[in-house]
C-alpha positions in Angstrom: -65.4 -19.1 -37.3 -63.5 -16.4 -35.5 -65.6 -13.2 -35.3 -64.8 -10.7 -38.0 -62.4 -13.0 -39.8 -63.9 -12.9 -43.2 -63.9 -9.1 -43.5 -60.5 -9.0 -42.0 -59.0 -11.3 -44.6 -60.7 -9.4 -47.4 -59.2 -6.1 -46.1 -55.8 -7.7 -45.7 -55.9 -9.0 -49.3 -57.1 -5.6 -50.6 -54.3 -3.9 -48.7 -51.8 -6.2 -50.4 -53.3 -5.4 -53.8 -53.2 -1.6 -53.1 -49.5 -2.0 -52.1 -48.8 -3.4 -55.5 -50.7 -0.6 -57.2 -48.9 2.1 -55.2 -46.8 4.6 -57.1 -43.5 3.3 -55.9 -44.1 -0.4 -56.7 -46.2 -0.6 -59.9 -44.0 1.5 -62.2 -40.9 -0.4 -61.1 -42.2 -3.9 -61.9 -40.2 -4.2 -65.1 -37.0 -3.1 -63.3 -37.6 -5.6 -60.5 -38.3 -8.4 -63.0 -35.1 -7.6 -64.9 -33.1 -7.3 -61.7 -34.1 -10.6 -60.1 -33.9 -12.6 -63.3 -30.7 -11.1 -64.5 -32.3 -10.6 -67.9 -32.2 -7.4 -69.9 -35.4 -5.6 -70.9 -34.8 -6.8 -74.4 -34.5 -10.4 -73.3 -37.7 -10.2 -71.3 -39.6 -9.0 -74.3 -38.0 -11.4 -76.7 -40.5 -13.7 -78.2 -38.1 -16.2 -79.8 -36.8 -17.8 -76.5 -40.0 -17.6 -74.5 -39.7 -21.1 -72.8 -36.3 -20.4 -71.2 -37.2 -16.8 -70.3 -40.5 -17.9 -68.8 -38.8 -20.6 -66.7 -36.2 -18.2 -65.4 -38.9 -15.5 -64.7 -41.2 -17.9 -62.8 -38.6 -19.4 -60.5 -36.9 -16.1 -59.7 -40.3 -14.3 -59.1 -41.5 -17.1 -56.8 -38.3 -16.9 -54.7 -38.5 -13.1 -54.6 -42.1 -13.4 -53.4 -41.1 -16.0 -50.9 -38.4 -13.6 -49.6 -40.8 -10.7 -48.8 -43.6 -13.0 -47.6 -41.3 -14.6 -45.0 -40.5 -11.1 -43.6 -44.1 -9.9 -43.7 -45.5 -13.0 -42.1 -42.8 -12.9 -39.4 -43.8 -9.3 -38.7 -47.4 -10.4 -38.4 -46.6 -13.1 -35.9 -44.4 -10.7 -33.9 -47.0 -8.0 -33.8 -49.7 -10.4 -32.7 -47.4 -11.9 -30.0 -46.7 -8.5 -28.6 -50.4 -7.7 -28.6 -51.1 -11.0 -26.8 -48.5 -10.1 -24.1 -50.3 -6.8 -23.6 -53.8 -8.4 -23.4 -54.7 -6.2 -20.4 -54.3 -3.1 -22.6 -56.1 -4.5 -25.7 -58.8 -1.8 -25.5 -56.2 1.0 -25.5 -54.1 -0.7 -28.2 -57.1 -1.2 -30.4 -58.2 2.5 -30.2 -54.7 3.9 -30.6 -54.1 1.5 -33.5 -57.3 2.6 -35.1 -56.3 6.3 -34.9 -52.9 5.6 -36.3 -54.4 3.6 -39.2 -56.7 6.5 -40.0 -53.7 8.9 -40.0 -51.9 6.5 -42.4 -54.9 6.6 -44.7 -55.1 10.4 -44.6 -51.4 10.6 -45.4 -51.7 8.3 -48.4 -54.6 10.4 -49.7 -52.4 13.5 -49.4 -54.6 15.1 -46.8 -51.9 15.0 -44.1 -48.3 15.7 -44.7 -45.7 13.8 -42.6 -42.2 14.3 -43.7 -40.8 11.3 -41.8 -43.0 9.0 -43.8 -41.9 10.6 -47.1 -38.2 9.6 -46.7 -37.7 6.6 -48.8 -35.5 3.8 -47.4 -34.7 1.5 -50.2 -32.0 -1.1 -50.0 -29.7 -0.4 -52.8 -27.9 -3.5 -53.9 -25.3 -2.7 -56.6 -25.1 -6.3 -57.8 -27.7 -9.0 -57.0 -26.3 -12.2 -55.3 -26.1 -14.9 -58.0 -28.9 -17.4 -58.6 -32.1 -18.2 -56.9 -30.8 -17.5 -53.5 -30.1 -13.9 -54.7 -33.8 -13.5 -55.7 -34.9 -14.7 -52.3 -32.5 -12.2 -50.6 -33.7 -9.3 -52.8 -37.3 -10.2 -51.7 -36.2 -9.9 -48.1 -34.6 -6.6 -48.9 -37.7 -5.4 -50.6 -39.8 -6.2 -47.5 -37.3 -4.8 -45.0 -36.5 -1.5 -46.7 -39.2 -0.2 -49.0 -41.1 2.9 -47.8 -43.2 5.0 -47.7 -45.8 3.5 -50.1 -45.8 0.0 -48.7 -45.0 1.2 -45.2 -48.3 2.9 -44.1 -50.5 0.1 -45.7 -48.4 -2.7 -44.2 -48.1 -0.9 -40.9 -51.9 -0.6 -40.7 -52.3 -4.4 -41.2 -49.6 -5.0 -38.6 -51.4 -2.7 -36.1 -54.6 -4.5 -36.7 -52.8 -7.9 -36.2 -51.5 -6.6 -32.9 -55.0 -6.0 -31.7 -56.1 -9.6 -32.5 -54.3 -11.1 -29.5 -53.6 -14.3 -31.6 -50.4 -15.2 -33.2 -52.2 -17.5 -35.6 -54.5 -14.6 -36.7 -51.5 -12.4 -37.3 -49.8 -15.0 -39.4 -53.0 -15.5 -41.4 -53.6 -11.8 -42.0 -50.0 -11.2 -43.2 -50.1 -14.3 -45.4 -53.2 -13.0 -47.1 -51.6 -9.5 -47.4 -48.6 -11.1 -49.0 -50.8 -13.0 -51.5 -52.6 -9.8 -52.3 -49.2 -8.2 -53.2 -47.7 -11.3 -54.7 -50.4 -12.4 -57.1 -50.5 -9.4 -59.4 -46.7 -9.1 -59.1 -46.3 -12.7 -60.3 -48.8 -12.3 -63.1 -47.1 -9.1 -64.3 -43.7 -10.7 -64.2 -44.8 -13.8 -66.2 -46.8 -11.7 -68.7 -44.4 -8.7 -68.9 -45.4 -7.8 -72.4 -49.0 -7.5 -71.5 -48.1 -5.6 -68.3 -46.2 -3.0 -70.3 -49.1 -2.6 -72.7 -51.7 -2.2 -70.0 -49.5 -0.1 -67.7 -49.4 2.7 -70.3 -53.2 2.9 -70.2 -53.4 2.4 -66.4 -50.7 4.9 -65.4 -53.0 7.9 -65.5 -55.3 6.2 -62.8 -52.5 5.7 -60.2 -53.6 8.9 -58.3 -57.2 7.6 -58.1 -55.9 4.2 -56.9 -53.7 5.9 -54.3 -56.7 7.8 -52.9 -58.8 4.6 -52.9 -56.1 2.8 -50.9 -56.1 5.7 -48.4 -59.8 5.5 -48.1 -59.6 1.8 -47.4 -57.2 2.4 -44.5 -59.4 5.1 -43.1 -62.3 2.6 -43.3 -60.2 -0.1 -41.6 -59.1 2.4 -38.9 -62.7 3.3 -38.1 -63.6 -0.4 -37.9 -60.7 -1.1 -35.6 -61.4 1.9 -33.4 -65.1 1.2 -33.0 -64.6 -2.6 -32.8 -67.1 -2.9 -35.6 -65.6 -5.8 -37.6 -67.8 -8.3 -35.7 -70.9 -6.3 -36.4 -70.2 -6.2 -40.2 -69.6 -9.9 -40.2 -72.9 -10.5 -38.5 -74.8 -8.5 -41.2 -72.8 -10.3 -43.9 -74.0 -13.7 -42.6 -77.5 -12.4 -42.0 -77.8 -11.6 -45.8 -75.9 -14.7 -46.8 -72.8 -13.0 -48.0 -70.3 -14.2 -45.4 -67.9 -17.2 -45.8 -65.9 -19.5 -43.6 -62.2 -19.4 -43.6 -60.4 -22.4 -42.2 
């Protein structure tokens, strides 16, 4: 097994999950589901035509997820490829990347203020292209243009991928990140009524979740800077907690 891979994949999945729980993604899930399916909010919560509504929601959600996953995974491959080309500077790239990831984490926690990261760059599409292709294109637009909430977390994973020196590792990390973001999004879309019910209770904890996601990035940044992922994996295996990923 590649050194540090288990903890790396866990952190990538956690980063995807925290991206979903961020303040500019979670509250907008109903709007996204309505937009990509072409169904009104009343249609989505209609219990009399659940079979057709569920079919439409499932297929459109999967294509939306495929759209943003293609972009994220491509970015992961590109970041790793660039890092591979600069293998002679891997030590510098790793330390600079670790510092930047820590800065991203402190920004998300609200400790640091960086105005250039607080400018949202959403892709506003007045009318979604028709059909399943449209949902796929909206997914690409989501991945390409949604900041700042997803940006710092995604950027941190990309920075880490660039230090791996392996295109395959970059693809794997961003695939797991995409799954972390996609899984709760898909479940929420399919069970929209349950999502709305739980969201009302969960909303008051968003600030705590945001701070936790920032702490995760700070932790990841420290691990990258100190090159400690291998050490953590060693202790996980020593106590029988590690797992193989192939």
